[in-house]
Backbone as ProteinMPNN parsed JSONL, in Angstrom:
{"seq_chain_A": "MLTKAVINESVIIRKVNEYSTHYNMKFFLKTDIGESLILVAWIIRTGEDFPRLTNCYPVSK", "coords_chain_A": {"N_chain_A": [[0.823, -1.195, 0.0], [1.885, 1.291, 0.822], [3.996, 1.605, -0.985], [2.605, 1.92, -3.406], [1.298, 4.333, -2.88], [3.464, 6.118, -2.732], [4.24, 6.203, -5.383], [1.984, 7.328, -6.604], [1.229, 9.693, -5.231], [1.938, 13.136, -4.214], [5.12, 14.15, -3.104], [6.727, 15.927, -0.53], [9.555, 17.901, 0.016], [10.785, 18.432, 3.115], [12.946, 19.329, 4.648], [16.369, 20.121, 4.22], [19.613, 19.329, 5.058], [23.093, 19.164, 6.102], [23.284, 16.504, 6.726], [21.126, 14.97, 5.751], [18.213, 14.591, 3.568], [14.887, 15.379, 4.187], [11.695, 13.988, 3.779], [8.146, 14.259, 3.267], [4.861, 12.858, 2.996], [1.39, 12.699, 2.356], [-1.416, 10.557, 2.346], [-4.521, 8.886, 1.54], [-5.561, 6.106, 3.269], [-7.416, 3.381, 2.557], [-9.699, 1.046, 3.844], [-11.721, -1.884, 4.547], [-13.158, -1.055, 6.721], [-13.068, 1.737, 6.808], [-11.592, 4.946, 6.043], [-8.451, 6.67, 6.397], [-6.408, 9.568, 6.76], [-3.036, 9.469, 6.183], [0.186, 10.252, 7.36], [3.395, 10.068, 6.133], [6.828, 9.866, 6.722], [10.215, 10.189, 5.735], [13.8, 9.822, 5.368], [16.666, 10.522, 3.335], [19.887, 9.855, 3.698], [22.819, 11.883, 3.409], [25.038, 10.977, 0.894], [23.98, 8.456, 0.632], [21.732, 6.313, -1.251], [19.171, 5.391, -0.782], [15.932, 5.307, 0.79], [14.99, 5.899, 4.252], [12.546, 4.959, 6.376], [10.953, 7.013, 8.728], [8.682, 7.86, 10.166], [5.187, 7.012, 10.363], [1.906, 7.598, 10.486], [-1.587, 8.154, 11.43], [-3.294, 11.232, 10.646], [-5.147, 14.303, 11.233], [-7.807, 15.238, 9.041]], "CA_chain_A": [[0.0, 0.0, 0.0], [2.757, 2.464, 0.913], [4.729, 1.715, -2.248], [1.682, 2.463, -4.401], [1.064, 5.737, -2.531], [4.654, 6.894, -3.098], [4.223, 6.359, -6.84], [0.824, 8.1, -7.055], [0.991, 10.924, -4.475], [2.995, 14.145, -4.208], [6.059, 14.107, -1.987], [7.221, 17.259, -0.191], [10.836, 17.986, 0.714], [10.538, 19.234, 4.319], [14.168, 19.935, 5.169], [17.637, 19.629, 3.694], [20.769, 19.798, 5.817], [24.324, 18.471, 5.707], [23.178, 15.089, 7.065], [20.099, 14.234, 5.007], [17.037, 15.271, 3.039], [13.692, 14.863, 4.851], [10.534, 13.995, 2.898], [6.827, 13.951, 3.83], [3.799, 12.571, 2.047], [0.105, 12.334, 2.945], [-2.285, 9.813, 1.438], [-5.668, 8.249, 2.171], [-5.522, 4.655, 3.372], [-8.795, 2.882, 2.565], [-9.884, -0.353, 4.233], [-13.133, -2.273, 4.617], [-13.762, -0.356, 7.863], [-13.143, 3.169, 6.525], [-10.36, 5.508, 5.492], [-7.725, 7.616, 7.241], [-5.308, 10.308, 6.16], [-1.793, 8.977, 6.776], [1.415, 11.013, 7.116], [4.584, 9.225, 6.063], [8.047, 10.673, 6.68], [11.437, 9.423, 5.585], [15.005, 10.583, 5.054], [17.756, 9.917, 2.574], [21.112, 10.423, 4.249], [23.822, 12.361, 2.465], [25.944, 9.912, 0.48], [23.238, 7.217, 0.429], [20.771, 6.406, -2.352], [17.951, 4.669, -0.429], [15.182, 5.988, 1.855], [14.807, 5.286, 5.575], [11.262, 5.354, 6.951], [11.112, 7.536, 10.087], [7.366, 7.941, 10.801], [3.996, 6.7, 9.577], [0.808, 7.633, 11.451], [-2.779, 8.881, 10.967], [-3.398, 12.65, 11.005], [-6.469, 14.892, 10.995], [-8.071, 15.681, 7.67]], "C_chain_A": [[0.869, 1.261, 0.0], [3.532, 2.675, -0.386], [3.858, 2.327, -3.336], [1.427, 3.949, -4.143], [2.249, 6.606, -2.936], [4.687, 7.15, -4.598], [3.141, 7.343, -7.272], [0.623, 9.448, -6.379], [2.181, 11.875, -4.565], [3.828, 14.022, -2.939], [6.622, 15.506, -1.79], [8.582, 17.126, 0.476], [10.641, 18.938, 1.884], [11.787, 19.957, 4.803], [15.368, 19.3, 4.487], [18.733, 20.196, 4.585], [21.987, 18.974, 5.413], [24.257, 16.962, 5.946], [22.21, 14.311, 6.179], [19.068, 15.173, 4.399], [15.818, 14.575, 3.634], [12.488, 15.04, 3.926], [9.267, 13.67, 3.684], [5.85, 13.68, 2.696], [2.538, 12.249, 2.845], [-0.706, 11.588, 1.891], [-3.439, 9.209, 2.23], [-5.496, 6.736, 2.106], [-6.957, 4.168, 3.522], [-8.802, 1.402, 2.915], [-11.373, -0.672, 4.203], [-13.871, -1.514, 5.717], [-13.947, 1.132, 7.586], [-11.853, 3.654, 5.895], [-9.774, 6.51, 6.472], [-6.675, 8.321, 6.409], [-4.039, 9.919, 6.911], [-0.648, 9.909, 6.389], [2.579, 10.041, 7.164], [5.785, 10.153, 5.955], [9.248, 9.746, 6.523], [12.59, 10.351, 5.264], [15.844, 9.79, 4.06], [19.015, 10.614, 3.057], [22.059, 10.845, 3.134], [24.8, 11.219, 2.168], [25.269, 8.565, 0.286], [22.22, 7.404, -0.695], [19.498, 5.605, -2.077], [17.264, 5.371, 0.743], [15.152, 5.171, 3.146], [13.503, 5.833, 6.151], [11.484, 5.822, 8.382], [9.795, 7.597, 10.842], [6.273, 7.555, 9.819], [2.833, 6.62, 10.554], [-0.378, 8.406, 10.888], [-2.773, 10.318, 11.473], [-4.819, 13.131, 10.719], [-6.592, 15.342, 9.557], [-8.12, 17.144, 7.682]], "O_chain_A": [[0.601, 2.196, -0.754], [3.701, 3.811, -0.831], [4.327, 3.165, -4.107], [1.348, 4.737, -5.086], [2.058, 7.716, -3.432], [5.122, 8.217, -5.031], [3.352, 8.116, -8.207], [-0.101, 10.285, -6.917], [3.284, 11.478, -4.941], [3.3, 13.816, -1.847], [6.953, 16.192, -2.757], [8.747, 16.329, 1.399], [10.363, 20.12, 1.681], [11.699, 21.074, 5.313], [15.383, 18.1, 4.213], [18.777, 21.401, 4.836], [21.914, 18.173, 4.482], [25.087, 16.22, 5.422], [22.436, 13.137, 5.886], [19.048, 16.373, 4.672], [15.712, 13.349, 3.599], [12.287, 16.113, 3.357], [9.304, 12.902, 4.646], [5.992, 14.201, 1.59], [2.609, 11.601, 3.889], [-0.69, 11.933, 0.71], [-3.345, 9.04, 3.445], [-5.309, 6.162, 1.033], [-7.634, 4.501, 4.495], [-8.031, 0.611, 2.371], [-12.189, 0.187, 3.868], [-15.089, -1.352, 5.644], [-14.899, 1.731, 8.087], [-11.112, 2.879, 5.291], [-10.489, 7.118, 7.268], [-6.119, 7.749, 5.472], [-3.978, 10.03, 8.135], [-0.528, 10.307, 5.231], [2.729, 9.282, 8.121], [5.766, 11.114, 5.187], [9.292, 8.66, 7.102], [12.389, 11.519, 4.931], [15.745, 8.567, 3.962], [19.19, 11.815, 2.851], [22.093, 10.241, 2.061], [25.32, 10.58, 3.083], [25.909, 7.62, -0.175], [21.886, 8.535, -1.048], [18.816, 5.185, -3.012], [17.932, 5.961, 1.592], [15.269, 3.946, 3.139], [13.379, 7.035, 6.384], [12.124, 5.126, 9.171], [9.787, 7.404, 12.058], [6.406, 7.741, 8.609], [2.764, 5.694, 11.362], [-0.215, 9.22, 9.979], [-2.312, 10.595, 12.58], [-5.594, 12.449, 10.047], [-5.621, 15.77, 8.933], [-8.331, 17.763, 6.639]]}, "name": "protein", "num_of_chains": 1, "seq": "MLTKAVINESVIIRKVNEYSTHYNMKFFLKTDIGESLILVAWIIRTGEDFPRLTNCYPVSK"}
């Protein structure tokens, strides 16, 4: 589900510093019970080429 959201939703660069670039994305997670707006945050450290998930939790619409 998260992989599909990253492909289809807009990603925002929240902060860039000498250590890493921080990214945020919000998407709607739909289940049989209902749907929630989810905030996902990750970083890519300077000198690395892969993301590290830092947070993933529901937020208010």
